[in-house]
N, C-alpha and C positions, 0 to 999 in steps of 0.2 A: 710814069712809073717814076717814082720819085729817085734821086739819087743814092748811092748807098750809105753814103758818108754826108753829114749835115758840120759845117764850122760854122760854129757861133761865137758873136763875141761881145762883152759889155757896150762897148762905143764903136764909133766910126775911126776912132785913134787908132784903137787896135787893128784895125785891119792891115798897118805899117807893118806889124809883126805877124799874124795869120794869112797874110796874103802868099807868105812862103809855103804855109801848108797846103794852099788851093794852087799855086804854081809845080808843088812837087805830086801832088794828084793828078793834074793837068798833065804832066811829063809822061807820068804811066798809064795813062788812059782811062782814070778811073773820075766819074764826074762826081760832083759833090755840091751842094746848096750852100751857100752864103748867107748869113743872118746875124742881124744886129738883135741882140735878145737881156736884156740888161736885168742880172736878177734886182737892183735896186730902183731904176725907173723905170722896169717893164716888167711890174712883175707877174701881172697878168699875162702877158706874150710870154714869160718864162713856162708859167705852169699851163698853157695853153700846146706850147712847143713840145714840154719834155712828157707831158701828157698822152700825147698823140703821135710822139716821135715812132713810135714802132708801127702805130696802125700806117703812117703814111706813108712807109717802108724804107725807113733809115737802120740799118745795121750799125754803123758807129757814130756816135759823136766826138769831134773834137770842139772842147770847148777855153777858149782863152780870155784871161782875165788879169786887169791891175788891182793893183791896191788890194780893196779887201778880200777882192778873189771869189766870192762866193755863188761865181756862175757853175763853174765845175761841180760843186758838192752840191748845190741846191737842184741842178741839172742830175745827176746821179741820184740824189735822194727821189725823185720821182720818175723815172724812167728806168726798166732791168737790163737796159742796153749799154754796153761799154761807153764809157766815158772817159776820154784822154784830156788833162789838163795842160795846159800852156800856159806859164806865168808873163806876164806881162812885164819887161821893164819898165819900171815907173822913176819918174825923176825925183822924188824923195828918198827913195831906199833901194834903187837898182833892181828892183824884182825881188828883193829877197822879201819883203812880207808879203807878196803874191805866192811865191814858191810855199812859205810858211802856213797861207792858210788854205794853199791845195791839197798840200802834201799831210796836213793833221786830220784828214777824215777820220769820223769814229768809224769802230767797226761794223760792220755791215754795210756802209756807203761806200764801194771802193772808186775811187779814180785813179787811173794810173798817170801820174804825175810826172810830167818831162822837165828839160831843162828851161831855163829863163831864156825870152826870146827869140832869134830866129833859128836856132838851132833849134832850141824843144818844136819850134814850128814844125819844123822839117820832117823830124824825127816822129812828132804825133803822125804826120800824113806816112811814114813809110810803117810805121806799125799799125795803121788801120789797115794798109793795102798787104803786111804781112799776114796779119787775121783774114782778112777776106780772100787772098791767095790760097787759103789754106782749101778750099771749095772752089776756084776758080784757075782752072791749067792755065790758060791765056794770060791772065794777070800775074800767075807766078812766074811766066818766061818774061813777061816785061818787069817785073820787078828783082830779077837774077840779071838779067840784062842791063836794069839801070844800076846793081852794085857792080856789076862786071865793068863798065865806063868808067865808074866813080874810083875802083882800083886804078885802070890804066890813068887816070889822071895823075899818080901819084908819081912823082921823079924818083930815081934809082941814087941819085947822087944830088947835093945843093945845087952845084953851077949849074944843073941843067933845068931849073927852075926859075923863070923870070918874069 
């Protein structure tokens, strides 16, 4: 059986950001497949992946993209699976270009857009886990424990953290 979540990105350099989504899913015990699927350099690979994603057993796609950031939107246009877009921070415009490209999808092509960079990658994984946990009690319990541990790491007084 294929993993429930696919993490796709446009290039190897996007892995620096997208690994945070994979690490978060790993912490939650949720398998994911990691693939480079460029909307511009490997469009046939993108079409084959997106058209076959549901049949392959994926439930959710997390797509990271920088610059023109067409990957999340193009993927969403080719599958009815939920697509969560993670804007990759770019050197030229700090990821704002990526954010605008992902968030401005036309009506009928939904992409859940997350924050730029690491925070967006982590939150995309948590969002995917939350959706899947609706029908998976064990995952729901692991997600609740993850959130509890996160809460417990917050100091009550500023001098407590160092």
